[in-house]
C-alpha positions in Angstrom: -67.5 -126.7 -127.4 -66.1 -129.1 -124.8 -66.9 -128.9 -121.1 -63.4 -127.7 -120.3 -63.6 -125.1 -123.1 -67.0 -123.9 -121.8 -65.7 -123.7 -118.3 -62.7 -121.6 -119.5 -64.9 -119.3 -121.4 -67.1 -118.7 -118.4 -64.1 -118.1 -116.2 -62.8 -115.5 -118.7 -66.2 -113.8 -118.9 -66.4 -113.7 -115.1 -63.0 -112.3 -114.7 -63.7 -109.7 -117.3 -66.9 -108.7 -115.4 -65.0 -108.4 -112.1 -62.3 -106.3 -113.7 -64.7 -104.0 -115.5 -66.7 -103.0 -112.4 -63.9 -101.1 -110.6 -62.7 -99.8 -114.1 -66.1 -98.3 -114.7 -66.2 -96.8 -111.3 -62.7 -95.4 -111.7 -63.8 -93.6 -114.9 -65.7 -91.0 -112.8 -63.3 -88.2 -111.8 -63.5 -84.6 -110.7 -66.9 -82.9 -110.7 -68.8 -85.9 -112.0 -67.4 -88.0 -109.2 -68.3 -85.4 -106.7 -71.9 -85.1 -108.0 -72.3 -88.9 -108.1 -71.0 -89.4 -104.5 -73.0 -86.5 -103.1 -76.2 -87.0 -105.1 -76.4 -83.2 -105.7 -75.1 -80.5 -108.0 -74.6 -76.8 -106.9 -75.4 -74.2 -109.6 -74.1 -70.7 -109.4 -76.6 -68.0 -110.4 -77.0 -64.2 -110.5 -79.7 -62.3 -108.7 -80.0 -59.3 -111.2 -78.8 -60.3 -114.7 -82.0 -59.9 -116.4 -82.9 -61.8 -118.5 -80.1 -64.3 -118.2 -80.1 -65.3 -114.5 -82.1 -63.5 -111.9 -84.9 -63.7 -109.3 -88.3 -63.2 -111.0 -91.5 -63.6 -109.0 -90.0 -66.1 -106.5 -87.2 -64.6 -104.5 -85.5 -68.0 -103.9 -85.8 -69.4 -107.4 -83.5 -68.2 -110.2 -84.9 -67.9 -113.8 -83.6 -66.8 -117.1 -82.2 -67.7 -120.5 -78.8 -68.9 -119.1 -80.6 -70.7 -116.3 -82.7 -72.7 -118.7 -79.6 -73.8 -120.5 -78.0 -74.7 -117.2 -81.0 -76.9 -116.4 -80.5 -78.7 -119.8 -77.0 -79.5 -118.5 -78.6 -80.9 -115.3 -80.8 -83.2 -117.3 -77.8 -84.5 -119.1 -75.9 -85.2 -115.9 -78.9 -87.1 -114.5 -78.8 -89.4 -117.6 -75.1 -89.7 -117.7 -74.8 -90.7 -113.9 -78.1 -92.5 -113.8 -79.3 -90.1 -111.1 -83.0 -89.3 -111.8 -83.3 -87.9 -108.3 -80.3 -85.6 -108.5 -80.7 -82.8 -106.0 -80.1 -79.2 -107.4 -78.8 -76.7 -105.0 -78.4 -73.0 -105.8 -75.7 -70.5 -104.7 -75.8 -66.8 -105.7 -72.7 -65.3 -107.1 -71.7 -61.8 -108.4 -69.3 -60.7 -111.1 -66.6 -60.5 -108.4 -67.3 -63.8 -106.5 -68.3 -66.1 -109.5 -64.8 -67.2 -110.5 -63.5 -67.9 -106.8 -66.6 -69.9 -106.0 -66.2 -72.1 -109.1 -62.5 -72.5 -108.3 -62.9 -73.5 -104.6 -65.8 -75.9 -105.4 -68.6 -73.9 -103.8 -70.5 -74.1 -107.1 -70.0 -76.8 -109.8 -71.3 -74.9 -112.7 -72.2 -71.1 -113.2 -74.3 -70.0 -116.2 -75.2 -66.3 -116.1 -73.8 -63.5 -117.9 -70.0 -64.2 -117.6 -67.8 -63.1 -120.5 -65.3 -65.7 -121.8 -62.0 -64.0 -122.2 -58.4 -65.0 -122.3 -57.6 -63.7 -118.7 -60.5 -65.8 -117.2 -59.5 -68.8 -119.2 -56.4 -69.1 -117.1 -58.6 -69.5 -114.0 -61.6 -71.5 -115.1 -62.8 -73.5 -118.1 -65.8 -72.2 -120.2 -68.4 -74.1 -122.1 -69.3 -73.4 -125.7 -70.6 -69.9 -125.9 -74.3 -69.4 -125.0 -74.7 -65.7 -126.0 -73.0 -62.8 -127.8 -73.3 -59.1 -126.8 -71.8 -55.7 -127.5 -70.8 -53.3 -124.7 -72.9 -50.1 -125.0 -74.6 -47.4 -122.9 -78.0 -47.0 -121.2 -79.1 -43.4 -120.8 -82.2 -41.3 -120.4 -83.5 -40.1 -123.8 -83.3 -36.5 -122.6 -79.7 -36.8 -121.2 -78.0 -35.8 -124.5 -76.0 -38.9 -124.5 -75.6 -40.6 -128.0 -72.2 -42.1 -127.7 -69.2 -42.4 -125.4 -67.7 -39.1 -126.5 -70.6 -37.4 -124.7 -69.4 -38.6 -121.3 -66.4 -36.4 -121.0 -66.3 -35.1 -117.4 -69.5 -36.9 -116.4 -70.4 -39.6 -113.9 -70.7 -43.0 -115.5 -71.7 -46.2 -113.7 -70.7 -49.8 -114.5 -70.6 -53.0 -112.5 -67.5 -54.0 -110.5 -65.5 -57.0 -111.8 -66.9 -56.9 -115.3 -65.1 -56.4 -118.6 -67.1 -53.2 -119.1 -65.5 -51.7 -116.0 -62.0 -52.6 -117.4 -62.8 -51.2 -120.9 -64.3 -48.0 -119.4 -61.2 -47.4 -117.3 -58.9 -47.9 -120.3 -60.9 -45.6 -122.4 -61.0 -42.9 -119.7 -57.2 -43.0 -119.3 -56.3 -43.3 -123.0 -58.7 -40.6 -124.2 -58.2 -38.3 -121.1 -62.0 -38.0 -120.8 -62.1 -37.1 -117.1 -65.1 -39.4 -116.4 -65.9 -40.2 -112.7 -66.3 -43.9 -113.0 -68.7 -45.5 -110.3 -68.3 -49.3 -109.8 -71.5 -50.7 -108.4 -71.7 -54.2 -106.8 -74.2 -55.6 -109.3 -76.3 -54.6 -112.3 -79.3 -53.8 -110.2 -77.3 -51.3 -108.1 -75.8 -49.8 -111.3 -79.2 -49.1 -112.7 -80.4 -47.6 -109.4 -77.5 -45.2 -109.5 -78.5 -44.3 -113.1 -82.2 -44.0 -112.4 -81.6 -41.8 -109.3 -79.5 -39.4 -111.3 -76.2 -40.2 -109.6 -74.8 -41.2 -113.1 -75.5 -40.0 -116.6 -75.0 -43.3 -118.2 -74.6 -47.0 -117.5 -72.0 -49.1 -119.5 -72.7 -52.7 -119.8 -73.5 -55.6 -122.2 -76.4 -54.5 -124.4 -78.7 -57.4 -123.6 -78.3 -56.7 -119.9 -79.0 -53.0 -120.5 -82.3 -54.0 -122.2 -83.0 -56.1 -119.2 -82.5 -53.2 -116.8 -84.5 -50.9 -119.0 -87.4 -53.4 -118.8 -87.7 -53.1 -115.1 -87.5 -49.3 -115.0 -90.3 -47.2 -113.6 -90.8 -45.8 -117.0 -89.0 -48.0 -119.7 -89.9 -45.6 -122.5 -87.8 -42.9 -120.9 -84.6 -44.9 -121.6 -82.5 -45.8 -124.6 -79.5 -48.1 -125.3 -77.0 -46.0 -127.4 -73.3 -45.8 -128.4 -71.0 -47.7 -130.7 -70.1 -51.1 -129.2 -66.8 -51.0 -127.5 -66.4 -54.8 -127.7 -68.2 -57.9 -128.7 -68.2 -60.5 -126.0 -69.3 -64.2 -125.8 -70.9 -65.5 -122.6 -70.2 -69.0 -121.4 -70.9 -71.3 -118.5 -68.0 -71.6 -116.0 -66.6 -74.8 -114.5 -63.4 -75.8 -112.7 -60.3 -75.9 -114.9 -58.9 -79.2 -116.1 -62.0 -81.4 -115.9 -62.5 -82.6 -119.5 -65.1 -85.3 -118.6 -67.5 -82.7 -117.0 -66.9 -80.2 -119.7 -67.8 -82.8 -122.3 -71.2 -83.3 -120.7 -71.7 -79.6 -120.3 -70.8 -78.8 -123.9 -72.8 -81.8 -125.2 -76.0 -80.7 -123.4 -75.7 -77.1 -124.7 -74.8 -78.2 -128.2 -77.7 -80.6 -128.3 -80.1 -77.8 -127.3 -78.7 -75.7 -130.2 -78.8 -78.5 -132.7 -82.4 -79.5 -131.8 -83.7 -76.0 -132.3 -84.9 -75.8 -128.6 -82.7 -72.8 -128.1 -84.9 -70.8 -130.4 -88.0 -71.3 -128.0 -85.7 -70.5 -125.0 -84.5 -67.3 -126.6 -88.1 -66.3 -127.7 -89.3 -66.9 -124.1 -86.8 -64.5 -122.5 -86.1 -61.9 -125.2 -89.3 -61.6 -127.3 -92.1 -62.2 -124.7 -93.2 -60.6 -121.6 -90.9 -61.7 -118.6 -91.1 -61.3 -114.8 -91.1 -59.4 -112.6 -92.9 -56.6 -114.5 -94.1 -58.7 -117.5 -92.3 -56.4 -120.0 -91.1 -57.4 -123.4 -87.4 -56.7 -124.1 -88.1 -56.9 -127.9 -84.4 -57.9 -128.5 -84.3 -60.0 -131.7 -81.6 -62.7 -132.1 -78.5 -61.2 -133.6 -76.6 -62.5 -136.6 -73.6 -63.0 -134.3 -75.6 -65.3 -131.9 -77.1 -67.2 -134.8 -73.6 -67.9 -136.0 -72.5 -69.0 -132.6 -75.4 -71.4 -132.3 -74.8 -72.8 -135.7 -71.0 -73.3 -135.1 -70.5 -73.7 -131.3 -67.1 -72.7 -129.9 -65.6 -72.3 -126.5 -63.2 -69.6 -127.7 -63.6 -66.0 -126.6 -64.6 -63.3 -129.1 -61.0 -62.1 -129.1 -59.8 -65.6 -130.2 -62.2 -66.0 -133.1 
């Protein structure tokens, strides 16, 4: 290679380097850019969605199945952005506030017990599914409640802003059941109304009902009953139209599925004693969830 040829090659390489630097920086958009520039990520969490996302022994530190998967996403973002000291901030949400807080940027990612459905897909994007549930009833064993037909003319509680609330209202009108539907602010308040006798049954996702039953004064007094009125898939929520961020989120969750780590996470929260009362939910992994883990999808149950 001649001196002039070498000089030309060096000049081309230098130019390519200079051009690539801003190009690489420009690749970061949306949430990833926000996280990189701020050095922090804000996670949305629940306070009473046992065992998915809730406060355990520490009233300022969320824990749970969904929260553990959320932390897997945080680790992936740290690697993706080369931010080993990424700060994690927490912001509590409810069934009613979770979508607005994702949309307005208050939280970057929410992993709790939020059902992925077509209506919500118009407002936010969902990760691949992280759990599948059936909507059923929690009632006292002595209440004489075995299925939804037993609730005619009775007080029934559910949580405001949930798909269970919508389904219960539709059923009440369609079947002319005359139920008095009470919409509580969160799952914890719903169970308090049930436990205090202000409602005969509590309609919600079966896994959440097992979680509420586990924190009851006398868990053996309660039973989850009724034919499921729907099957629903939980997903993590993020702002709509941010494919780069969604790719990292989906990749982290799918990697946790493929590695088998999800089995240990599931066992920890559903088959072992959990805080705050160190009770075991004894809720084996369903065939539906096994299928979801084997073939991850960001579609809702109604789209599959």
